[in-house]
C-alpha positions as CSV (number, residue, x, y, z in Angstrom):
1,M,0.1,0.1,-0.3
2,A,1.4,3.8,-0.8
3,R,1.8,5.7,1.9
4,L,2.3,9.3,1.3
5,S,4.8,11.2,4.0
6,E,4.3,14.7,3.0
7,N,2.4,16.1,0.4
8,R,0.9,19.9,-0.2
9,Y,-0.5,21.5,-3.2
10,G,-2.3,25.1,-4.0
11,K,-2.0,27.4,-6.9
12,S,0.4,30.2,-7.5
13,R,0.6,33.7,-9.9
14,V,-2.9,34.8,-8.6
15,R,-2.2,38.3,-10.4
16,L,-4.8,40.6,-8.2
17,S,-5.1,44.3,-8.6
18,R,-7.5,46.1,-5.8
19,I,-8.6,49.4,-6.0
20,T,-9.8,50.8,-3.0
21,R,-12.2,54.2,-4.3
22,H,-12.5,57.1,-1.4
23,G,-14.4,60.1,-2.6
24,D,-11.7,62.2,-3.9
25,H,-8.5,59.6,-4.7
26,H,-8.3,56.2,-5.2
27,D,-5.5,53.5,-3.9
28,F,-4.2,51.1,-6.1
29,N,-2.6,47.6,-5.3
30,E,-0.9,45.1,-7.6
31,W,-0.4,41.5,-6.0
32,M,0.6,38.0,-7.2
33,V,-0.5,36.0,-4.2
34,E,0.2,31.7,-3.8
35,V,-1.7,29.4,-1.7
36,L,0.0,26.5,-0.6
37,L,-2.3,23.9,1.7
38,E,-1.8,20.7,3.7
39,G,-3.5,18.3,4.8
40,D,-5.6,14.9,4.3
41,F,-5.2,14.4,0.7
42,E,-4.0,11.0,0.8
43,T,-6.9,9.1,-1.2
44,S,-6.3,11.7,-4.3
45,F,-3.3,9.9,-4.6
46,T,-3.8,6.5,-3.1
47,E,-7.6,5.9,-4.2
48,A,-8.1,8.5,-6.7
49,D,-10.3,10.1,-4.8
50,N,-10.6,13.8,-5.1
51,S,-13.1,14.7,-2.7
52,K,-11.2,16.3,-0.2
53,I,-8.9,18.1,-2.8
54,L,-10.0,22.2,-3.0
55,A,-9.6,22.4,-7.2
56,T,-7.4,25.1,-8.2
57,D,-9.4,27.5,-9.6
58,T,-11.5,27.8,-6.5
59,M,-8.2,28.7,-4.6
60,K,-8.0,31.5,-7.5
61,N,-11.1,32.7,-6.7
62,T,-11.0,32.7,-2.6
63,V,-7.7,35.1,-3.3
64,Y,-10.3,37.7,-5.2
65,S,-13.3,36.9,-3.0
66,I,-11.7,37.6,0.2
67,A,-9.8,40.4,-1.5
68,R,-12.8,42.0,-2.8
69,E,-13.9,42.1,0.9
70,S,-11.3,43.0,2.6
71,K,-10.6,45.0,5.3
72,A,-6.6,44.5,5.8
73,A,-4.4,47.5,5.2
74,T,-1.5,45.6,4.5
75,I,-0.2,42.4,2.8
76,E,0.2,40.5,6.1
77,G,-3.0,41.5,6.9
78,Y,-4.6,40.2,3.7
79,A,-2.6,37.0,3.6
80,Q,-3.9,36.3,7.2
81,E,-7.6,36.7,6.3
82,L,-6.9,34.8,3.7
83,G,-5.3,31.5,5.5
84,D,-7.7,32.0,8.0
85,Y,-10.7,31.7,5.2
86,L,-9.6,28.7,3.8
87,L,-8.6,26.8,7.4
88,Q,-12.3,27.6,8.7
89,N,-13.5,26.0,5.6
90,N,-12.2,23.3,4.9
91,P,-12.2,20.3,7.4
92,Q,-9.3,18.4,5.8
93,V,-6.8,21.4,6.1
94,S,-4.5,21.1,8.8
95,K,-1.8,24.0,7.5
96,V,-2.1,26.9,5.0
97,S,0.9,29.1,3.7
98,V,0.2,32.5,1.7
99,E,3.0,34.3,-0.1
100,V,2.0,37.9,-1.1
101,R,4.3,39.7,-3.4
102,E,3.5,43.5,-3.7
103,K,4.3,46.1,-6.7
104,S,5.5,49.8,-6.0
105,W,2.6,51.8,-7.3
106,E,3.2,55.3,-7.0
107,R,0.6,58.3,-7.4
108,L,2.2,59.8,-10.6
109,E,2.8,63.9,-9.6
110,T,1.9,66.4,-12.3
111,N,2.6,70.2,-12.1
112,G,3.6,69.9,-8.8
113,S,0.7,68.0,-7.5
114,R,-0.2,64.1,-7.1
115,E,-3.0,62.8,-9.5
116,P,-5.9,61.2,-7.4
117,T,-5.9,58.0,-9.6
118,T,-2.9,58.3,-11.7
119,F,-0.1,55.4,-10.7
120,K,3.4,54.7,-12.1
121,L,5.4,52.0,-11.1
122,G,7.6,52.7,-8.6
123,G,10.6,50.6,-8.4
124,P,11.6,46.5,-9.2
125,E,11.3,45.4,-5.7
126,K,8.4,44.4,-3.9
127,Q,7.2,44.2,-0.4
128,T,6.6,40.7,0.3
129,V,4.9,38.5,2.9
130,L,4.8,35.0,3.9
131,A,2.2,33.6,5.9
132,M,1.8,30.3,7.8
133,R,-0.3,28.6,10.2
134,A,-1.4,25.4,11.2
135,M,-5.2,24.9,12.4
136,V,-4.2,24.8,15.9
137,G,-1.3,27.2,16.5
138,P,-0.1,31.2,15.6
139,W,0.0,32.7,12.6
140,S,4.4,33.1,11.2
141,I,4.7,35.8,9.7
142,T,7.7,37.0,7.6
143,S,7.2,39.8,5.4
144,G,10.6,42.0,3.7
145,I,11.6,43.2,0.6
146,D,12.8,41.5,-2.2
147,G,15.2,43.4,-5.5
148,L,15.6,46.2,-3.5
149,T,18.9,47.9,-4.6
150,I,20.7,51.3,-2.6
151,L,23.8,52.9,-3.6
152,K,25.3,55.6,-1.0
153,T,28.3,57.5,-2.1
154,T,29.4,58.8,1.1
155,K,29.9,57.8,5.0
């Protein structure tokens, strides 16, 4: 009989653009989201029973749905909301990992004033978060910046 020692699967490269509309301006975020699930999926591999598998298109649509309703001000908060939702609504999932990478968009300035609804790409760097949590246990959050280049010419 086949036995799996470890298994996980998920959905990567889910591109998400979120516009928050305020009365006089918009906020814009562009994220790349990856979701990995661990849990009781052994029968999918050993008995061809996919009843416990959450389809990757469902994961993608969940990423969009949670983003639409999210009140999180940071990618860390969003990653936790998404992970909590997946854990609470899928009893076969024992651990979730959510990685979010955010592009740096800045408000465009013209004639000395900031445009309320126009943005430009700030640079190649990306804010990142890796949020992991088991069904029982606290969140493990690792945040950082990837691709940031700094040049110092004195002191």
